Steps between C-alpha positions, in 0.01 A plus 500: 500500500245519225541747228468568127747711315607609151831638403631445859861488592635504854666314779438380856842402631640563842377821675332653193215465263441705178283487193451696175186407311245597230225329700491351848195376679541297824715471802872433569619430849853505654588402855717721721632352823593730787598442862365687801657848539620518137384755240404412145611784273309485172601695188224522239408656173207448266338646194142432408388602152163319510294302751582471870804373683498445881818414687453406867676330791310253716617346830480132595138554618406648156461843656595793279827658619552745212392601153771622271390802294494427119615734221789621718834408649543463873642332805297340779624369835316230684597404856451133576353446848557123493665233291275452207447471126353800323346475151565753232185491283489654156148513354436620148161557356512531116811712537783613278824625638779386727611449864823442681521409865807406701582489867760449770472409868682722751 
């Protein structure tokens, strides 16, 4: 998790990660564990005023499972086909704005 930020405040506790920042450049990663047959339900919102923000979900093989659209609010369901760890990857490129992602396993 390498990143540079200015005016950043946020948290990464439990099943959520959020951030509000004047400048963010780098990557933050959060692990999501899911068992086979379960669904990860992700609630997300982000606002990008400058730069680029990419929010994606990778499986344990580092294959892209989903991209979460930025500058919007939404819900995304991901069906786990095996017991594995997913990675929620938030990548900012000289961006200003905010993001909020939380999830539950059903």
